[in-house]
C-alpha positions as CSV (number, residue, x, y, z in Angstrom):
1,M,77.3,-148.0,98.7
2,P,79.3,-148.0,95.3
3,K,82.8,-149.8,95.0
4,A,85.8,-147.4,94.7
5,A,87.3,-147.7,91.1
6,R,90.3,-150.3,91.0
7,V,93.4,-148.5,90.2
8,L,95.2,-150.5,87.4
9,I,99.2,-150.9,88.1
10,H,101.0,-151.2,84.7
11,E,104.6,-153.0,85.3
12,I,107.4,-151.6,83.0
13,P,110.2,-154.3,82.9
14,L,113.7,-153.1,83.1
15,E,114.5,-153.9,79.4
16,R,116.7,-152.3,76.8
17,R,113.6,-151.3,74.8
18,T,112.2,-149.4,78.0
19,L,115.2,-147.4,78.5
20,H,116.6,-144.4,76.8
21,G,118.9,-141.3,77.5
22,H,117.2,-138.5,75.8
23,F,113.9,-136.7,75.3
24,S,112.2,-136.7,71.9
25,R,108.6,-136.4,70.8
26,D,109.3,-139.1,68.3
27,L,109.9,-141.8,70.7
28,A,107.6,-144.6,70.5
29,P,105.8,-145.3,73.8
30,V,106.4,-148.5,75.9
31,L,103.1,-148.5,77.5
32,E,99.9,-146.6,77.2
33,V,97.7,-146.1,80.3
34,A,94.4,-144.6,81.0
35,P,94.1,-141.5,83.2
36,G,94.0,-142.7,86.9
37,D,96.3,-145.8,86.3
38,S,99.6,-146.3,87.9
39,V,103.0,-147.4,86.4
40,A,105.6,-149.3,88.3
41,F,109.1,-150.0,87.3
42,A,112.8,-150.5,88.5
43,S,115.5,-147.9,87.5
44,L,119.0,-147.6,86.9
45,N,121.1,-145.1,88.6
46,S,121.8,-141.8,86.5
47,G,125.1,-143.7,85.3
48,W,123.2,-146.6,83.8
49,R,124.2,-149.0,86.5
50,W,122.3,-151.4,88.5
51,D,125.4,-153.0,90.0
52,P,128.0,-150.5,91.1
53,E,130.7,-152.3,89.2
54,Q,129.6,-152.3,85.7
55,E,126.9,-150.7,83.2
56,Y,123.7,-152.7,82.8
57,L,124.1,-152.6,79.0
58,A,125.6,-150.8,76.1
59,R,124.6,-147.2,75.2
60,E,124.0,-145.7,71.9
61,P,125.8,-142.5,71.4
62,Q,123.9,-139.3,71.5
63,L,120.5,-141.2,72.2
64,D,121.7,-142.5,75.4
65,D,124.3,-139.9,76.8
66,G,121.7,-138.7,79.5
67,H,120.0,-140.3,82.5
68,A,118.7,-143.7,82.2
69,L,115.0,-143.1,82.1
70,N,112.1,-145.5,81.8
71,G,109.3,-145.1,79.3
72,P,107.9,-143.2,77.6
73,V,104.4,-143.7,78.8
74,K,101.5,-142.4,76.7
75,V,98.5,-141.5,78.6
76,R,95.2,-142.0,76.7
77,G,93.6,-138.8,75.8
78,A,96.1,-136.4,76.8
79,L,96.2,-133.3,74.9
80,A,99.0,-130.5,74.6
81,G,97.9,-127.7,77.0
82,Q,96.5,-130.0,79.6
83,T,98.0,-130.7,82.9
84,L,99.5,-133.8,83.9
85,V,98.8,-134.9,87.3
86,V,101.9,-137.3,88.6
87,R,101.2,-138.5,92.0
88,I,104.3,-140.3,93.4
89,D,103.3,-143.2,95.3
90,E,106.6,-145.0,96.1
91,V,110.4,-144.6,95.5
92,R,112.4,-147.6,96.9
93,P,116.2,-147.2,96.6
94,G,118.6,-150.0,96.3
95,D,121.4,-150.8,98.6
96,W,124.3,-148.7,97.2
97,G,124.8,-145.2,96.0
98,V,127.7,-142.9,94.6
99,T,128.5,-139.2,94.7
100,F,131.1,-137.6,92.7
101,A,133.1,-134.6,93.6
102,D,136.1,-132.7,92.1
103,G,136.7,-136.0,90.2
104,D,136.6,-138.0,93.3
105,Q,133.9,-141.0,93.8
106,F,132.3,-141.5,97.2
107,D,130.6,-144.5,97.8
108,W,127.5,-145.1,100.0
109,T,125.7,-148.2,101.7
110,L,122.0,-147.6,102.0
111,D,120.2,-149.8,104.6
112,D,117.3,-149.2,106.9
113,G,116.6,-145.6,106.1
114,R,120.4,-144.4,106.3
115,A,123.2,-144.0,104.0
116,T,126.7,-144.5,105.3
117,D,129.8,-143.8,103.2
118,A,133.4,-145.5,103.6
119,L,134.4,-143.3,106.3
120,G,131.4,-143.6,108.5
121,S,129.5,-140.6,107.8
122,T,125.6,-141.4,108.0
123,V,122.7,-139.4,106.6
124,A,119.0,-139.9,106.4
125,L,117.6,-141.3,103.3
126,A,114.9,-139.3,101.5
127,P,114.7,-141.1,98.0
128,F,113.2,-139.3,95.0
129,L,113.3,-139.5,91.2
130,G,115.3,-136.7,89.9
131,V,113.8,-136.8,86.5
132,I,110.2,-136.7,85.9
133,G,108.9,-135.2,82.7
134,M,108.0,-135.0,79.0
135,P,109.8,-134.0,75.7
136,P,109.8,-130.5,74.3
137,P,107.3,-130.0,71.6
138,E,110.1,-129.3,68.9
139,P,111.2,-132.3,66.9
140,G,114.8,-133.8,67.5
141,V,117.0,-135.2,70.1
142,H,116.8,-133.2,73.6
143,S,119.2,-133.6,76.4
144,T,118.0,-135.0,79.9
145,A,120.1,-132.6,81.8
146,P,118.3,-129.4,82.0
147,P,114.8,-129.1,83.7
148,R,112.0,-127.4,81.6
149,R,108.5,-126.3,81.6
150,W,107.6,-129.6,81.0
151,G,109.3,-131.2,83.9
152,G,112.6,-133.5,83.3
153,N,115.6,-133.1,85.6
154,I,114.1,-131.2,88.4
155,D,116.3,-132.6,91.2
156,C,113.9,-131.2,94.0
157,K,114.6,-133.1,97.2
158,L,111.0,-132.4,98.3
159,L,109.4,-134.7,95.5
160,V,109.4,-137.7,97.8
161,A,106.7,-140.5,97.9
162,G,103.5,-139.0,98.9
163,T,103.8,-135.9,96.9
164,T,101.9,-134.9,93.6
165,L,103.7,-133.0,90.7
166,Y,101.7,-130.9,88.3
167,L,103.2,-130.6,84.9
168,P,101.9,-128.7,81.5
169,I,101.6,-131.3,79.0
170,P,103.8,-130.2,75.7
171,V,102.7,-133.0,73.0
172,D,99.5,-135.2,72.8
173,G,99.7,-138.5,74.6
174,A,102.0,-136.7,77.2
175,L,104.9,-139.3,76.8
176,L,106.1,-139.1,80.4
177,S,109.7,-140.7,81.3
178,A,111.1,-140.8,84.7
179,G,114.4,-142.1,86.4
180,D,117.4,-140.8,87.9
181,G,117.1,-142.2,91.6
182,H,118.3,-140.1,94.4
183,G,118.8,-141.5,97.8
184,A,119.2,-138.0,99.5
185,Q,120.3,-134.6,98.2
186,G,120.6,-131.0,99.6
187,D,119.1,-128.0,97.9
188,G,121.6,-126.8,95.4
189,E,123.3,-130.3,94.6
190,V,126.6,-128.4,94.6
191,S,129.0,-131.3,93.6
192,G,126.7,-131.8,90.6
193,T,125.4,-135.2,92.0
194,A,123.3,-136.5,95.0
195,I,123.6,-140.1,96.3
196,E,123.1,-141.5,92.9
197,C,121.3,-145.0,93.3
198,P,119.3,-147.5,91.4
199,V,115.7,-147.7,92.4
200,V,114.2,-151.1,93.0
201,R,110.6,-150.0,92.6
202,A,108.9,-146.5,91.8
203,Q,105.3,-146.2,91.4
204,L,103.6,-143.2,89.7
205,T,99.9,-142.7,89.3
206,L,99.1,-140.5,86.3
207,D,96.0,-138.4,85.6
208,L,94.7,-135.5,83.6
209,R,93.4,-131.9,84.2
210,D,91.9,-129.4,81.8
211,G,93.4,-126.6,83.6
212,P,94.5,-124.0,84.7
213,E,97.3,-123.5,82.2
214,L,100.6,-123.5,84.2
215,R,103.7,-121.1,83.8
216,M,106.0,-123.7,85.3
217,P,105.5,-126.8,87.3
218,V,103.9,-126.9,90.7
219,A,103.8,-129.6,93.3
220,R,101.6,-130.2,96.4
221,I,104.0,-132.0,99.2
222,A,102.5,-133.0,102.7
223,D,102.1,-129.5,104.2
224,A,102.8,-127.1,101.4
225,W,102.4,-125.8,97.9
226,V,105.8,-125.7,96.0
227,A,106.2,-123.6,92.5
228,F,109.1,-124.0,90.2
229,G,111.2,-121.9,88.1
230,F,114.0,-122.8,85.6
231,D,116.3,-120.5,83.4
232,D,120.0,-120.2,82.5
233,D,120.0,-117.2,84.7
234,L,119.3,-117.7,88.5
235,D,117.6,-114.3,89.0
236,T,115.2,-115.3,86.1
237,A,114.6,-118.5,87.5
238,A,113.7,-117.1,90.9
239,G,111.5,-114.6,89.1
240,L,109.6,-117.5,87.5
241,A,109.2,-119.4,90.8
242,T,107.6,-116.2,92.3
243,E,105.2,-115.5,89.4
244,T,104.2,-119.2,89.4
245,M,103.6,-119.0,93.1
246,L,101.7,-115.9,92.6
247,D,99.5,-117.5,89.9
248,L,98.8,-120.2,92.5
249,M,98.0,-118.0,95.2
250,E,95.4,-116.1,93.4
251,R,93.9,-119.4,92.4
252,E,93.9,-121.0,95.8
253,L,93.4,-118.1,98.1
254,A,90.9,-116.3,95.7
255,I,93.0,-112.9,96.1
256,E,94.4,-110.5,93.6
257,R,97.8,-110.3,92.7
258,P,99.0,-107.2,94.7
259,R,97.7,-108.7,97.8
260,A,99.4,-112.1,96.7
261,L,102.6,-110.5,96.2
262,A,102.6,-108.7,99.6
263,L,101.7,-111.9,101.5
264,A,104.6,-113.8,99.4
265,S,107.0,-111.4,100.4
266,V,106.1,-112.3,103.9
267,V,105.5,-116.0,104.0
268,V,106.9,-117.6,100.8
269,D,110.5,-119.0,100.8
270,L,112.6,-119.4,97.8
271,H,115.2,-122.0,97.7
272,V,117.7,-122.9,95.1
273,T,116.9,-126.3,93.9
274,Q,119.9,-126.9,91.9
275,L,122.7,-125.1,90.3
276,V,124.3,-127.7,88.1
277,N,122.3,-128.7,85.4
278,G,122.9,-126.0,82.8
279,V,119.8,-124.7,83.7
280,K,119.2,-123.1,87.3
281,G,116.4,-124.3,89.4
282,V,114.5,-122.4,92.1
283,H,111.5,-123.6,94.1
284,A,109.0,-121.3,96.0
285,V,107.4,-122.8,99.1
286,L,104.2,-121.6,100.8
287,R,103.6,-123.8,104.0
288,D,100.0,-124.6,105.0
289,D,100.6,-122.8,108.5
290,A,102.1,-119.8,107.2
291,L,98.6,-118.0,106.9
292,R,95.6,-117.5,108.9
293,G,92.0,-116.3,107.8
């Protein structure tokens, strides 16, 4: 019986050269991996902090105005127009986090699967990376704030360890960056921040697919398919999430679009992913047990 291929895990050190606060197709990759390899890294929180009392390092104006991202990682053989498959293997948060609301700061202690604030409120941890994405194909420096067709600041609480994200590749090599640890978040992220925390260890496994071409990102979670939509206008974002889900239903269920639309109206749920990143996000969810036959 042949042995299973060994997955290579590449470690990205937490160093100045491996961090950046913008997206750009011109950023030199810090690492090149083969399809099927994994990358592991520790990540600062969105405010560039490992310790809650001070920034980890000095930032460069404009280039580091956004989230503290690790990478970029080049995927060997990746071509624009293909799909990047990102399996989220692990997201292990640090022991502290912070949430901002109306100019106030609320501190959290993270321990044993729970987060507790200074007044004793406790919530369950569900850690994920807020940003997983690639640069736009246009030249120049691009903000990390808005989610885009190629991923980025998606801020979806469903993208925990064990899920897989499918992203259209905008540039040859893919040039994936990731970061922005969240200890927990509600749909909408209504104050503008989640429990913003450093990540002690994250691990992503990267692979390639030739098709199908994706309108917007999709994800596979434990018991459902998820389709995303992003736009300045919330109605348009909802429409894009719906159309992306209909694309997926046509492929996965082998049905025609009118029937997919009728079924989606009955069994697909739309959620507001976030309202606070300039570009609004909506995700459509189709649960595995929603349909029979």
